[in-house]
C-alpha positions as CSV (number, residue, x, y, z in Angstrom):
1,M,68.0,24.6,-246.7
2,S,64.8,22.7,-246.5
3,A,65.7,20.3,-249.2
4,Q,69.3,19.8,-247.4
5,L,67.5,19.1,-244.2
6,V,65.1,16.7,-245.9
7,G,67.8,14.8,-247.6
8,Q,69.7,14.5,-244.3
9,L,66.7,13.3,-242.1
10,R,65.8,10.8,-245.0
11,A,69.4,9.5,-245.0
12,A,69.3,9.2,-241.2
13,M,66.0,7.1,-241.4
14,G,67.0,5.1,-244.3
15,E,70.4,4.2,-242.6
16,G,68.7,3.5,-239.4
17,R,70.3,6.3,-237.3
18,L,66.8,7.5,-236.8
19,A,64.8,4.2,-235.9
20,A,61.2,3.5,-236.5
21,G,58.9,4.9,-233.9
22,E,61.6,7.4,-232.6
23,R,60.5,10.8,-231.6
24,L,62.0,13.8,-233.5
25,P,62.4,17.3,-231.9
26,A,59.8,20.0,-232.1
27,S,60.2,22.2,-235.1
28,R,61.2,25.1,-233.0
29,A,63.8,23.1,-230.8
30,L,65.4,21.8,-234.1
31,A,65.5,25.1,-235.6
32,G,67.1,26.7,-232.6
33,L,69.6,23.6,-232.5
34,L,70.6,24.1,-236.3
35,G,70.4,28.0,-236.1
36,V,67.8,28.1,-238.9
37,S,64.4,29.7,-239.1
38,R,61.5,27.6,-237.9
39,T,59.9,27.7,-241.5
40,V,62.9,25.7,-242.8
41,V,62.2,22.8,-240.3
42,T,58.4,23.0,-240.8
43,E,58.8,22.7,-244.5
44,A,61.2,19.8,-244.3
45,Y,58.8,18.0,-241.9
46,E,55.8,18.4,-244.3
47,Q,57.8,17.2,-247.0
48,L,58.7,13.8,-245.0
49,Y,55.1,13.8,-244.0
50,A,54.0,13.6,-247.5
51,E,56.6,10.9,-248.4
52,G,55.3,8.9,-245.6
53,W,58.6,9.0,-243.5
54,L,57.2,10.9,-240.6
55,E,53.9,10.6,-238.7
56,G,52.1,12.9,-236.1
57,R,50.7,11.5,-233.0
58,H,48.1,14.0,-231.5
59,G,49.3,15.9,-228.4
60,S,52.5,13.9,-228.7
61,G,54.7,15.2,-231.4
62,T,56.7,14.1,-234.7
63,Y,57.7,10.3,-235.0
64,V,59.6,8.1,-237.4
65,T,56.7,6.1,-239.1
66,D,56.5,2.7,-237.7
67,G,57.8,-0.1,-240.3
68,V,60.4,2.1,-242.0
69,A,63.2,-0.1,-242.9
70,A,66.6,0.8,-243.9
71,P,67.2,0.3,-247.6
72,P,70.5,-1.0,-249.0
73,V,72.8,1.9,-249.4
74,P,74.3,1.8,-252.9
75,K,78.1,1.3,-253.2
76,P,79.5,4.6,-254.7
77,Q,81.3,3.9,-258.1
78,P,84.6,5.2,-259.0
79,V,84.6,8.2,-261.6
80,R,87.4,8.7,-264.0
81,T,88.3,12.5,-264.0
82,Q,88.8,12.6,-267.7
83,M,85.2,11.7,-268.4
84,V,83.7,14.5,-266.4
85,R,82.9,17.4,-268.8
86,R,83.6,20.8,-267.1
87,S,83.4,24.4,-268.7
88,A,86.7,25.7,-269.8
89,A,88.2,28.6,-267.8
90,P,89.0,31.8,-269.8
91,H,92.7,31.0,-269.7
92,E,92.3,27.5,-270.8
93,I,92.3,25.9,-274.4
94,D,89.6,23.7,-275.1
95,L,90.5,20.8,-277.5
96,R,87.7,18.5,-276.3
97,P,85.3,17.1,-279.1
98,G,81.7,17.9,-279.5
99,L,81.8,21.7,-279.4
100,A,81.1,24.0,-282.1
101,W,83.0,27.5,-282.7
102,T,80.5,30.3,-281.6
103,G,82.6,33.2,-282.4
104,A,81.1,33.6,-286.0
105,L,77.5,33.7,-284.7
106,D,77.4,37.7,-283.9
107,T,76.2,38.7,-287.3
108,P,73.2,40.9,-288.3
109,A,71.2,37.8,-289.6
110,W,71.7,36.0,-286.2
111,R,70.6,39.3,-284.0
112,R,67.8,40.0,-286.3
113,A,66.4,36.3,-286.2
114,W,66.3,36.3,-282.4
115,R,64.8,39.9,-282.1
116,L,62.0,38.8,-284.3
117,A,61.5,35.5,-282.9
118,S,61.3,37.0,-279.4
119,G,58.0,38.7,-280.3
120,M,56.4,35.2,-280.9
121,P,53.2,35.0,-278.4
122,P,53.2,32.2,-275.9
123,Q,51.6,29.0,-276.8
124,Q,49.5,27.1,-274.3
125,R,49.5,24.0,-276.2
126,Q,52.3,23.1,-278.7
127,D,52.0,20.8,-281.7
128,P,54.5,18.0,-280.6
129,H,55.7,17.8,-284.2
130,G,57.1,21.4,-283.9
131,L,56.1,24.8,-285.6
132,P,54.8,23.8,-289.1
133,D,56.6,26.6,-290.9
134,L,59.9,25.5,-289.5
135,R,59.1,21.7,-290.6
136,I,58.7,23.1,-294.0
137,A,61.8,25.1,-294.1
138,L,63.8,22.0,-292.4
139,A,62.6,19.8,-295.0
140,D,63.8,22.1,-297.8
141,Y,67.3,22.6,-295.9
142,I,67.8,18.9,-295.5
143,R,67.1,18.2,-299.3
144,R,69.4,20.9,-300.2
145,S,72.2,20.1,-297.7
146,R,72.1,16.3,-297.3
147,G,70.5,15.0,-300.6
148,V,67.5,13.7,-298.9
149,R,63.8,14.2,-299.7
150,C,61.7,13.9,-296.7
151,P,58.0,14.6,-296.3
152,V,56.9,17.2,-293.9
153,D,54.7,14.9,-292.0
154,G,57.7,12.5,-291.6
155,L,59.8,15.2,-289.9
156,L,59.5,16.2,-286.1
157,V,61.3,19.0,-284.4
158,T,63.3,18.1,-281.4
159,R,65.8,19.6,-278.9
160,G,68.6,17.9,-280.4
161,A,69.9,14.6,-282.0
162,T,70.2,13.1,-278.5
163,N,66.7,14.1,-277.5
164,G,65.5,12.7,-280.9
165,L,67.1,9.4,-279.9
166,D,65.8,9.5,-276.6
167,L,62.1,10.0,-278.0
168,L,62.6,7.1,-280.6
169,A,63.7,4.7,-277.8
170,A,60.9,5.5,-275.6
171,T,58.3,5.0,-278.4
172,V,59.8,1.7,-280.2
173,L,61.7,-0.1,-277.6
174,R,60.7,-2.3,-274.8
175,P,62.7,-3.1,-271.5
176,G,65.3,-5.6,-272.3
177,D,65.3,-5.1,-276.1
178,R,68.7,-5.4,-277.6
179,V,70.2,-2.4,-279.3
180,G,73.5,-2.3,-281.2
181,V,75.9,0.5,-280.7
182,E,78.9,1.5,-282.2
183,E,82.3,0.2,-280.4
184,P,84.0,2.8,-279.9
185,G,81.1,5.3,-280.1
186,Y,79.1,8.0,-278.8
187,R,78.8,7.6,-275.0
188,R,75.7,9.9,-274.7
189,A,73.7,7.6,-277.1
190,R,74.7,4.7,-275.0
191,A,73.5,6.5,-271.9
192,V,70.1,7.5,-273.6
193,L,69.4,3.9,-274.7
194,A,70.4,2.2,-271.5
195,G,68.2,4.9,-269.7
196,R,65.2,3.5,-271.7
197,G,66.0,-0.1,-270.7
198,A,67.7,-1.4,-273.6
199,E,70.3,-4.1,-273.4
200,L,73.4,-2.7,-275.3
201,V,75.4,-4.8,-277.6
202,P,78.7,-3.1,-278.7
203,C,79.2,-3.5,-282.4
204,P,82.7,-3.2,-283.8
205,V,84.1,-0.3,-286.1
206,D,87.0,-0.2,-288.3
207,E,88.6,2.7,-290.3
208,H,85.3,2.7,-292.6
209,G,82.8,2.7,-289.8
210,L,80.5,0.2,-288.4
211,V,81.3,-3.5,-289.5
212,V,78.1,-4.8,-290.6
213,D,79.0,-8.5,-291.2
214,G,78.1,-10.4,-288.1
215,L,75.3,-8.0,-286.7
216,P,73.3,-10.2,-284.4
217,D,69.8,-10.9,-285.9
218,D,67.9,-10.2,-282.7
219,L,68.7,-6.5,-282.4
220,R,65.7,-4.2,-282.4
221,L,67.7,-0.9,-283.3
222,V,71.2,0.0,-284.4
223,Y,72.6,3.4,-283.7
224,T,75.2,4.5,-286.2
225,T,77.1,7.4,-287.3
226,P,77.8,6.6,-291.0
227,S,78.8,10.0,-292.5
228,H,81.4,10.5,-290.0
229,Q,81.9,7.7,-287.5
230,F,82.3,9.1,-283.9
231,P,84.9,9.2,-282.8
232,M,87.2,7.1,-285.4
233,G,86.1,9.3,-288.4
234,G,85.5,6.7,-290.9
235,V,82.7,7.0,-293.7
236,L,80.4,4.0,-294.2
237,P,80.9,2.8,-297.7
238,V,77.9,2.2,-300.0
239,P,78.1,-1.6,-299.9
240,R,78.1,-1.6,-296.2
241,R,75.2,0.9,-296.3
242,Q,73.2,-1.4,-298.8
243,A,74.1,-4.6,-296.4
244,L,73.1,-2.6,-293.3
245,L,69.6,-1.8,-294.7
246,A,69.1,-5.3,-296.2
247,W,70.0,-6.7,-292.6
248,A,67.4,-4.2,-291.1
249,R,64.8,-5.2,-293.5
250,R,65.4,-8.9,-293.0
251,N,65.1,-8.7,-289.4
252,G,62.4,-6.0,-288.9
253,A,64.9,-3.6,-287.2
254,L,65.3,-0.1,-287.3
255,V,68.5,2.1,-288.0
256,A,69.0,5.4,-286.1
257,E,71.3,7.5,-288.1
258,D,73.1,10.4,-286.1
259,D,74.1,12.9,-288.7
260,Y,75.7,15.1,-285.9
261,D,78.4,17.1,-288.4
262,G,77.3,15.7,-291.8
263,E,77.4,19.4,-293.2
264,F,81.2,19.5,-292.7
265,R,83.4,18.0,-295.3
266,Y,86.6,19.7,-296.7
267,D,87.5,17.4,-299.6
268,V,84.3,16.8,-301.5
269,A,80.7,18.0,-301.2
270,P,78.9,16.5,-298.1
271,L,77.9,12.8,-298.5
272,P,74.1,11.9,-298.8
273,A,72.5,10.8,-295.8
274,L,71.8,6.9,-295.2
275,Y,68.1,7.8,-294.8
276,G,67.9,8.6,-298.5
277,L,68.6,5.0,-299.4
278,D,65.8,3.4,-297.3
279,P,63.5,5.8,-295.7
280,D,61.4,2.8,-294.2
281,V,63.9,1.5,-291.9
282,V,66.1,4.5,-291.1
283,I,65.3,7.2,-288.6
284,Y,67.4,10.2,-289.5
285,L,68.7,12.6,-286.4
286,G,70.2,16.0,-287.1
287,T,70.9,18.9,-284.9
288,T,72.0,22.6,-284.8
289,A,74.5,21.9,-281.9
290,K,77.3,21.7,-284.6
291,I,76.0,23.9,-287.2
292,L,75.1,26.9,-284.8
293,T,75.4,26.1,-281.0
294,A,74.2,23.5,-278.6
295,D,72.5,26.5,-276.7
296,M,70.0,26.8,-279.3
297,G,68.4,23.5,-278.4
298,V,66.8,22.6,-281.7
299,G,67.3,19.3,-283.7
300,W,65.0,17.1,-286.0
301,L,64.0,13.5,-286.6
302,V,63.0,12.4,-289.8
303,G,61.2,9.0,-290.5
304,R,58.4,7.1,-291.8
305,P,55.2,9.1,-291.3
306,D,53.4,6.4,-289.4
307,V,56.4,6.0,-286.9
308,V,56.8,9.7,-286.6
309,E,53.2,10.1,-285.5
310,R,53.7,7.3,-282.9
311,I,56.7,9.3,-281.7
312,A,54.7,12.6,-281.5
313,L,52.0,10.9,-279.5
314,R,54.5,9.4,-277.2
315,R,56.2,12.8,-276.8
316,E,52.9,14.5,-275.9
317,E,52.6,11.8,-273.0
318,L,56.0,12.8,-272.0
319,N,55.2,16.5,-271.9
320,D,58.6,16.7,-274.0
321,R,58.7,20.1,-276.0
322,T,61.2,22.2,-278.0
323,A,61.1,26.0,-277.1
324,V,59.1,28.1,-279.5
325,V,61.6,31.1,-279.7
326,P,64.4,29.2,-281.1
327,Q,62.2,27.3,-283.4
328,D,61.0,30.6,-284.9
329,A,64.6,31.9,-285.0
330,L,65.8,29.0,-286.8
331,R,63.0,29.2,-289.2
332,L,64.0,32.8,-289.9
333,L,67.5,32.0,-290.6
334,L,66.7,29.2,-292.9
335,E,63.8,31.3,-294.9
336,R,66.2,34.1,-295.4
337,G,69.4,32.3,-296.3
338,G,71.2,33.1,-293.1
339,L,71.9,29.4,-292.1
340,D,73.2,28.5,-295.6
341,R,75.6,31.4,-295.5
342,H,76.7,30.5,-292.0
343,V,77.4,26.9,-292.9
344,R,79.5,28.0,-296.0
345,R,81.4,30.2,-293.8
346,M,82.1,27.7,-291.1
347,R,83.1,25.0,-293.6
348,A,85.9,27.1,-294.8
349,E,86.7,28.0,-291.0
350,Y,86.7,24.4,-289.9
351,A,88.9,23.4,-292.9
352,R,91.5,26.0,-291.9
353,R,91.3,24.8,-288.2
354,R,91.9,21.1,-289.2
355,D,94.7,22.1,-291.2
356,V,96.4,23.9,-288.2
357,V,95.8,20.8,-285.9
358,V,97.3,18.6,-288.4
359,Q,100.4,20.5,-288.8
360,A,101.0,21.0,-285.1
361,L,100.6,17.2,-284.5
362,D,102.8,16.5,-287.6
363,G,104.5,13.1,-286.9
364,L,102.1,11.7,-284.8
365,P,99.7,8.9,-286.1
366,L,96.2,10.6,-286.9
367,R,92.8,9.0,-287.6
368,G,89.9,10.5,-289.1
369,D,88.4,11.6,-292.5
370,T,88.8,15.2,-293.9
371,A,85.5,16.1,-292.4
372,G,83.7,17.1,-288.9
373,L,85.2,18.9,-286.0
374,H,87.8,16.4,-284.4
375,L,90.3,13.8,-285.2
376,V,92.0,11.1,-283.2
377,V,95.7,10.7,-282.3
378,D,97.0,7.1,-281.8
379,V,98.9,7.1,-278.4
380,P,100.5,3.9,-276.7
381,A,98.7,2.3,-273.9
382,G,99.1,3.9,-270.6
383,V,100.1,7.1,-272.1
384,A,96.8,8.8,-273.0
385,G,95.5,9.4,-269.5
386,R,98.9,11.0,-268.3
387,V,99.0,13.2,-271.3
388,V,95.5,14.4,-270.3
389,R,96.5,15.1,-266.8
390,E,99.7,16.9,-267.7
391,A,97.9,19.0,-270.5
392,A,95.4,20.1,-268.0
393,G,98.2,21.3,-265.7
394,R,99.3,23.5,-268.7
395,G,96.1,24.7,-269.5
396,V,95.0,22.7,-272.4
397,L,91.9,20.3,-272.0
398,V,91.7,17.1,-274.2
399,E,89.8,13.6,-273.9
400,T,91.0,10.2,-274.1
401,L,89.6,7.8,-276.5
402,E,89.0,5.3,-273.6
403,H,85.8,6.9,-272.7
404,C,84.1,6.2,-276.1
405,H,84.3,2.4,-275.4
406,A,81.9,0.3,-273.7
407,G,83.5,-3.1,-273.8
408,A,86.7,-4.4,-272.1
409,E,89.1,-4.0,-275.1
410,R,89.8,-0.5,-275.4
411,A,92.0,1.6,-278.0
412,S,94.4,4.1,-276.7
413,G,94.3,7.5,-278.0
414,L,93.3,11.2,-277.7
415,V,90.3,12.7,-279.5
416,I,91.3,16.4,-280.4
417,G,88.1,18.6,-281.1
418,Y,89.0,21.9,-283.1
419,G,85.7,23.7,-282.8
420,S,85.7,25.4,-279.4
421,A,89.3,26.8,-279.1
422,A,89.0,30.6,-279.3
423,N,91.3,31.3,-282.2
424,L,93.7,29.6,-284.6
425,A,96.7,30.8,-282.6
426,E,95.4,29.2,-279.2
427,L,94.5,26.2,-281.2
428,R,98.1,25.6,-282.6
429,K,99.5,26.4,-279.2
430,G,97.2,23.6,-277.6
431,C,98.1,21.0,-280.3
432,E,101.8,21.9,-280.0
433,I,101.8,21.2,-276.0
434,V,99.8,17.9,-276.7
435,H,102.5,17.0,-279.3
436,E,105.2,17.7,-277.0
437,L,103.7,15.8,-274.2
438,V,102.7,12.7,-276.5
439,K,106.4,12.5,-277.8
440,T,107.9,12.9,-274.5
441,R,105.8,10.1,-272.7
442,A,105.6,7.8,-275.8
443,G,109.3,8.0,-276.7
């Protein structure tokens, strides 16, 4: 209640409803008027004194500080409802992308890892690189799963791929630096980079991923998802990979590779990461969010050791850290083989789920390689938003392709995630409802 009162008084003074030099009621009087305790008012006044909004005059009372001017009030921006992520209710079928299925996590190995990790003693000062034993285990896992050899001193444990991207941006970017982002692409990555003061440059993608020809020479960084482009699903071919790395070397730029679901392919073995072709210019970002659960809050950043050391120093300045217990739980899962077994199980599970989605959406134009946890349905312009609203009314949550765009030209479609639906029957039912709505509205 004190915080609410502070906000209301601050707004009244900022908007001029309480003028500079105006006397405020005594704390006891205002408490009686509002029906709250005097402590609530006293704490609110003390906060505003500290911020400089209020001043006391001996023997006279509390006044709005002289010289307080009303700042411009920002105009509220419209919000598209389909861009607001909310938790699915128990009766809803969640087909939104970006979520992993957690139903398979309740295993003896999972419970044992957390039980043992919970005995870790608290650490007053944490190594910004992460727990040493986890870094060793992660380096070995990345070598096995992604065909990449990375030195342990070039690996930093993060809170996830987005956190790794934020730390990278905070270290290597200056306000106004131009950064290439895929168009369409991952909106949270765009938000992170913009939050660090970067000027975002939308770079087109096609069915194979990022279009490398025509990348501007003045970009400081390019963010890309080469193993499974989000959201369109393309895989960046080797010639384009080589062209991208040659462009980065020629222009002294870095490439941020987000390998958000690279473990999950259903036709061939997982493709090697881009990082393995040129560790000097690529910063590799990984996460447990799709492998296990986003709630674990552990990821990794791999790069040239001198760059990683700079990131670690910057991280210490920001007091950013990854919780120790999840780090140790992941270490135990890695060292005892639990994570590898889980990935093998989930690869088969997600392949089954993808088959269900493809069958239920039969007859609709689909995009996306046989990989990852989502695919895209092409929908005529003006239909996608209506399908989203009507599907929600029938208990099915789905997202449009529109929110993945930053530019004015936007493709129309639906992004169907098959990681979070509770079971195969619900997944099939949800997709059948989407199929019916698309056919009805588009036909």
